[in-house]
C-alpha positions as CSV (number, residue, x, y, z in Angstrom):
1,M,0.0,0.0,0.0
2,A,2.8,2.5,0.9
3,T,4.6,1.7,-2.4
4,A,1.5,2.3,-4.4
5,F,0.9,5.6,-2.7
6,V,4.5,6.8,-3.6
7,V,4.1,5.8,-7.2
8,V,0.8,7.6,-7.6
9,A,2.1,10.7,-5.7
10,L,5.2,11.0,-7.8
11,T,3.2,11.1,-11.0
12,L,0.7,13.7,-9.9
13,C,-0.4,15.9,-12.8
14,G,1.6,14.0,-15.3
15,N,4.7,16.2,-15.0
16,T,8.3,15.0,-15.3
17,S,10.5,15.1,-12.2
18,S,12.3,18.2,-13.5
19,D,9.0,20.2,-13.8
20,A,7.2,22.1,-11.1
21,R,4.0,20.4,-10.2
22,T,0.7,21.2,-8.5
23,L,0.1,18.9,-5.5
24,E,-3.6,18.9,-4.5
25,V,-4.4,18.3,-0.8
26,G,-7.7,17.7,0.8
27,P,-10.8,15.5,0.9
28,G,-11.1,13.6,-2.3
29,K,-7.8,14.9,-3.6
30,Q,-4.7,12.8,-4.5
31,L,-3.2,13.7,-1.1
32,A,-5.2,13.7,2.1
33,L,-2.8,15.8,4.4
34,P,-0.3,18.6,4.0
35,S,2.4,16.3,5.5
36,Q,2.0,13.9,2.6
37,A,2.6,16.8,0.2
38,A,5.7,17.9,2.1
39,V,7.2,14.4,1.9
40,I,7.2,14.4,-1.9
41,A,7.4,18.1,-2.7
42,K,10.2,19.1,-5.1
43,D,11.7,22.5,-5.8
44,G,9.2,24.8,-7.4
45,D,6.1,22.8,-6.6
46,H,2.8,24.5,-5.9
47,I,0.8,23.0,-3.0
48,E,-2.9,23.7,-3.1
49,I,-4.9,22.8,0.1
50,A,-8.7,22.5,0.0
51,A,-10.9,23.7,2.8
52,G,-11.0,21.6,6.0
53,T,-9.4,21.3,9.4
54,Y,-6.2,19.3,9.3
55,V,-4.8,17.9,12.6
56,D,-1.4,17.7,11.0
57,C,2.1,19.2,10.8
58,A,4.6,19.3,8.0
59,V,8.3,19.7,7.4
60,W,8.9,21.6,4.1
61,A,12.4,20.9,2.8
62,A,12.1,21.8,-0.9
63,N,12.9,25.3,-2.2
64,D,10.7,27.8,-4.2
65,L,7.5,26.3,-2.8
66,V,4.1,28.0,-2.8
67,I,1.9,26.5,-0.1
68,E,-1.6,28.0,-0.1
69,G,-5.3,27.4,0.7
70,I,-7.3,27.6,-2.4
71,E,-10.6,28.4,-0.7
72,P,-11.6,29.9,2.7
73,G,-11.5,27.7,5.8
74,V,-8.1,25.9,5.5
75,V,-7.0,25.3,9.1
76,I,-3.8,23.5,10.3
77,S,-4.1,22.8,14.0
78,E,-2.8,21.0,17.1
79,K,0.0,18.7,15.8
80,T,3.6,19.8,15.7
81,C,6.7,18.5,13.9
82,L,10.2,18.0,15.3
83,G,9.0,19.5,18.6
84,K,9.0,22.9,16.8
85,A,5.9,24.0,14.8
86,L,2.9,23.2,12.7
87,F,5.0,24.1,9.6
88,V,8.8,23.7,9.8
89,I,10.2,25.4,6.7
90,L,13.7,24.2,5.9
91,G,13.7,25.3,2.2
92,N,14.5,28.6,0.7
93,D,12.2,31.1,-1.0
94,V,8.9,29.7,0.3
95,T,5.6,31.5,0.1
96,V,2.7,30.6,2.5
97,R,-0.7,32.1,1.9
98,N,-4.4,31.8,2.7
99,L,-4.2,29.5,5.7
100,T,-5.1,29.5,9.4
101,L,-2.4,28.1,11.7
102,T,-3.6,27.5,15.3
103,R,-2.8,25.9,18.6
104,A,0.8,25.1,18.2
105,R,2.1,23.6,21.5
106,V,5.5,21.9,22.2
107,P,7.0,20.6,25.5
108,N,9.4,23.5,25.9
109,K,6.6,26.1,25.4
110,N,8.4,27.6,22.4
111,G,6.3,26.2,19.6
112,A,5.2,28.1,16.5
113,G,2.7,28.2,13.7
114,I,5.7,28.5,11.4
115,R,9.3,27.8,12.3
116,Q,11.4,29.4,9.6
117,E,14.8,27.7,9.2
118,G,15.5,28.4,5.5
119,R,16.3,31.7,3.7
120,D,13.6,34.1,2.4
121,L,10.0,33.7,3.4
122,T,6.8,35.4,2.2
123,V,3.6,35.1,4.3
124,E,0.4,36.5,2.8
125,R,-3.1,36.4,4.2
126,V,-2.3,33.9,6.9
127,K,-4.0,33.8,10.3
128,F,-2.0,32.7,13.4
129,F,-4.3,32.1,16.4
130,D,-3.6,30.8,19.9
131,N,0.0,29.6,19.2
132,E,3.0,29.9,21.5
133,N,4.8,31.9,18.8
134,G,3.0,32.9,15.7
135,I,6.3,32.7,13.7
136,L,9.7,31.9,15.1
137,S,12.9,31.9,13.0
138,N,16.5,30.9,13.2
139,D,19.4,33.2,12.4
140,S,19.9,33.6,8.6
141,P,21.9,36.7,7.9
142,D,21.0,36.9,4.2
143,S,17.3,36.2,4.6
144,K,14.5,38.6,3.6
145,V,11.1,38.1,5.1
146,L,7.8,39.7,4.0
147,I,4.6,39.4,6.1
148,S,1.5,41.1,4.6
149,H,-2.2,41.2,5.1
150,S,-2.0,38.6,7.9
151,E,-3.5,38.3,11.4
152,F,-1.8,37.4,14.7
153,K,-4.2,36.9,17.6
154,R,-3.6,35.6,21.2
155,N,-0.1,34.2,20.5
156,G,2.7,34.5,23.1
157,L,3.7,32.9,26.4
158,C,6.5,33.2,28.9
159,A,7.6,30.0,30.5
160,E,11.1,28.4,29.9
161,F,11.4,30.8,27.0
162,C,9.3,33.9,26.1
163,A,7.2,33.3,22.9
164,H,5.9,36.2,20.9
165,G,3.5,37.2,18.1
166,I,6.5,36.9,15.8
167,Y,10.2,36.5,16.6
168,F,12.9,36.8,14.0
169,G,16.5,36.2,14.6
170,K,19.4,37.8,12.7
171,V,18.0,38.2,9.2
172,A,18.8,40.9,6.7
173,L,15.2,42.3,6.4
174,L,11.9,41.9,8.2
175,R,9.1,43.8,6.6
176,V,5.6,43.5,8.2
177,E,2.8,45.4,6.5
178,H,-1.0,45.7,6.4
179,S,-1.3,43.1,9.2
180,R,-3.0,42.9,12.6
181,F,-1.5,41.9,16.0
182,F,-4.0,41.5,18.8
183,E,-4.1,40.3,22.4
184,T,-0.5,39.0,22.4
185,R,0.2,37.2,25.7
186,Q,3.3,38.2,27.8
187,G,5.8,38.3,25.0
188,H,6.2,41.1,22.4
189,H,3.8,41.5,19.4
190,I,6.9,41.9,17.1
191,K,10.4,41.0,18.2
192,S,13.2,41.3,15.6
193,R,16.9,41.0,15.6
194,A,17.0,41.9,11.9
195,A,19.6,44.2,10.4
196,R,16.6,46.2,9.1
197,T,13.0,46.0,10.4
198,E,10.1,47.8,8.7
199,V,6.7,47.9,10.3
200,L,4.3,49.6,7.9
201,Y,0.6,50.3,8.1
202,N,-0.4,47.7,10.7
203,Q,-2.7,47.5,13.7
204,I,-0.8,46.4,16.8
205,S,-3.0,46.3,19.9
206,D,-3.2,44.8,23.3
207,G,-6.9,45.3,23.6
208,A,-8.7,44.8,27.0
209,N,-7.2,41.3,27.5
210,G,-3.7,41.3,26.0
211,T,-0.8,41.1,28.4
212,S,2.1,41.8,26.0
213,S,5.4,43.4,26.9
214,Y,6.5,45.7,24.0
215,L,4.5,46.3,20.9
216,I,7.8,46.3,18.9
217,D,11.1,45.1,20.2
218,A,14.4,45.5,18.3
219,P,16.7,44.2,21.1
220,D,20.0,44.3,19.1
221,G,19.4,47.6,17.5
222,G,19.5,47.6,13.7
223,S,17.7,50.0,11.3
224,L,14.0,50.5,12.2
225,V,11.2,52.1,10.3
226,V,7.8,52.3,12.0
227,R,5.3,54.1,9.7
228,G,1.6,54.6,9.5
229,N,0.6,52.1,12.2
230,N,-2.3,52.2,14.8
231,L,-0.6,51.2,18.1
232,E,-2.3,50.6,21.4
233,K,-1.1,49.5,24.9
234,G,-3.8,48.0,27.0
235,P,-4.6,48.0,30.8
236,R,-3.0,44.6,31.3
237,S,0.4,45.1,29.7
238,E,3.1,43.3,31.6
239,N,5.6,46.0,30.6
240,P,3.7,49.2,30.6
241,K,6.6,51.6,30.3
242,V,7.4,51.5,26.6
243,A,5.7,50.7,23.3
244,I,8.8,50.4,21.0
245,A,12.2,49.4,22.4
246,I,15.4,49.6,20.4
247,G,18.8,48.1,21.5
248,E,17.9,47.4,25.1
249,E,19.8,44.1,25.1
250,S,22.7,45.0,22.8
251,T,23.7,47.1,19.8
252,T,25.2,44.4,17.7
253,Q,23.1,45.3,14.7
254,P,24.3,48.7,13.3
255,S,21.4,51.3,13.4
256,I,21.8,53.2,10.2
257,E,18.4,54.9,10.7
258,I,15.5,54.9,13.2
259,I,12.3,56.5,11.9
260,V,9.0,56.5,13.7
261,E,6.5,58.6,11.8
262,A,2.8,59.0,11.1
263,N,1.6,56.5,13.7
264,V,-1.3,56.8,16.1
265,F,-0.3,55.6,19.5
266,K,-3.0,55.2,22.2
267,N,-2.6,54.2,25.9
268,D,-5.7,52.6,27.4
269,G,-4.0,51.8,30.7
270,N,-3.9,53.7,33.9
271,Y,-0.2,54.5,33.7
272,E,2.2,56.7,31.7
273,T,4.0,55.1,28.8
274,S,6.6,56.1,26.2
275,L,6.3,55.6,22.5
276,I,10.1,55.0,22.2
277,W,12.9,53.8,24.3
278,N,16.1,54.1,22.2
279,S,19.3,52.7,23.7
280,T,21.4,53.0,20.5
281,A,23.8,55.8,19.6
282,T,21.6,56.7,16.6
283,L,19.1,59.4,17.2
284,A,15.5,58.4,16.4
285,L,13.5,60.6,14.1
286,L,10.0,61.1,15.4
287,K,7.6,62.8,13.0
288,G,3.9,63.3,12.7
289,N,2.9,60.8,15.4
290,T,-0.4,61.3,17.3
291,L,-0.3,60.4,21.0
292,I,-3.5,59.6,22.9
293,G,-3.8,59.1,26.7
294,Q,-1.0,59.1,29.2
295,T,1.8,59.0,26.7
296,V,5.1,60.8,26.1
297,P,7.2,60.6,22.9
298,I,10.3,59.1,24.4
299,R,11.7,57.6,27.6
300,A,14.0,60.0,29.4
301,D,17.1,58.0,28.6
302,G,16.3,57.4,24.9
303,G,17.9,59.4,22.1
304,V,15.6,61.3,19.8
305,R,15.6,64.2,17.3
């Protein structure tokens, strides 16, 4: 039976082994589970997942993959691979879109919807709900990451490690745009050790129940552009003093520029908070931000111009 499955799977869509193929996943399709597609996927393949809830996880080793839901209601849930994530991505230049990744749990409490271990990742219209980390990455100094039109809700946890909405290691570029982060628990909504981090036109909000620390954390410094976002700290924040922290752990990433402009920052807590805490030697440019509630532009020991 297993041999027959492999023969059928390898000949999907009638393409030769050198051609990119479309691998169809779902009820009544050639492959029942995403993990079955991951086992046979080759460089350049397109994985199309039909609607349904899949209690499954997958390790994606091939390069240049597109993994997408082809209709609403594609949910990957509960099961994790390698003690890491629902999707462990080892390949380079992978795109993930139109999925919901939810309830990733692992024994060390540092699981993720996506664990990114390859180079270059694009995430489009993906929902990450109730995971330990939404996305967690290894260091990959040449890697570029784009996250757009996605939603991160109720991710995060601090136990043996602190898990976050997203947490990227030392990558070249992290760009997050037109996405929503809501009710992150204990960790940061966005944590980035990237050489350059761009946070553009997002909604990043604790809400009434979120207990996050920082909204945006660039703990090693690096260049940072935060533009056009709606930012909110809520009444239950576990670190109410600051919304955006830069270089509070180290300054190992050179900070060529720090720009925070055209954001609306609201404090819904009964405390005073700062939009910026800048521990680097690079002066932060603050321009055209709107502050609402008990807020100040910058913490007293943070550089600004």
